[in-house]
Structure formats: C-alpha cells, structure tokens
C-alpha positions in Angstrom: 122.3 74.6 59.3 124.1 73.7 56.1 127.2 71.6 55.9 129.3 74.6 54.8 128.1 76.6 57.8 128.8 73.7 60.2 132.4 73.4 58.8 132.9 77.2 59.1 131.7 77.0 62.7 134.0 74.1 63.6 137.0 75.8 62.0 136.4 78.8 64.3 136.5 76.7 67.5 139.6 76.5 69.7 141.5 73.2 69.9 139.8 71.9 73.0 136.3 72.5 71.5 137.4 70.8 68.3 138.4 67.7 70.4 135.0 67.8 72.1 133.3 67.8 68.7 135.4 64.8 67.7 134.6 63.0 70.9 130.9 63.7 70.4 131.0 62.4 66.8 132.9 59.2 67.8 130.5 58.5 70.7 127.5 59.0 68.3 129.1 56.6 65.8 129.8 54.0 68.5 126.2 54.3 69.7 124.9 53.7 66.2 127.0 50.5 66.0 126.2 49.4 69.5 129.9 49.3 70.4 129.9 51.3 73.6 130.6 49.7 77.0 127.5 49.1 79.0 126.9 50.6 82.4 127.1 48.2 85.4 128.9 45.5 83.4 132.4 44.3 84.4 134.9 44.0 81.6 138.2 42.0 82.1 141.4 43.9 81.5 144.7 42.1 81.1 147.7 43.6 82.8 151.3 42.5 82.6 151.6 43.0 86.4 153.3 39.8 87.9 153.7 38.4 84.4 157.3 37.2 84.9 157.2 34.8 81.9 156.2 37.6 79.5 158.9 39.9 81.0 161.5 37.3 80.6 160.5 36.6 77.0 160.6 40.3 76.2 164.1 40.7 77.7 165.3 37.7 75.6 163.9 39.3 72.4 165.5 42.7 73.3 168.8 41.0 73.8 168.6 39.4 70.4 167.5 42.5 68.6 170.0 44.2 66.2 169.6 47.5 68.1 170.7 45.9 71.3 173.6 44.2 69.6 174.8 47.5 68.1 174.4 49.3 71.4 176.7 46.7 73.1 179.4 47.1 70.4 179.0 50.8 69.9 
C-alpha cells in the first residue's frame, strides 16, 4: 500500500476509527521508545486528596489574583 492510498483510506474513516488509528500509532511510537508502562509494575500516583496545605495555598493565591479582586468589587 502506498502512502497516498493509506491517507485516502484514513480520510474515509469515521471519527472513532480515526481516533483508533491515532491511538495505534501513538502506542507503536511509545513501544519504539520504550516509554510504555510495564505490566505487573506499581507506579505511584500523587493525589491532592487530604492535602490541606496545598488547598490552603491555592485559596490564598486565588484570593490574591486580579480576577478574584475584580469579582469582589464588580
């Protein structure tokens, strides 16, 4: 199959199939670079749950933002 034929075929696909093609290509690229997550391995995920210090800091920053100041006076 030529590049032109491939592009023509991809253009004729519906949106869902085009997304599947994109996913396939991205996975193939990640495999080539060795960047995929490995099966059976645990990976830590940070969550803001129970992170009261971060929530407090964010609220302070929001209070000081120009948008918040304008909303209070508007």
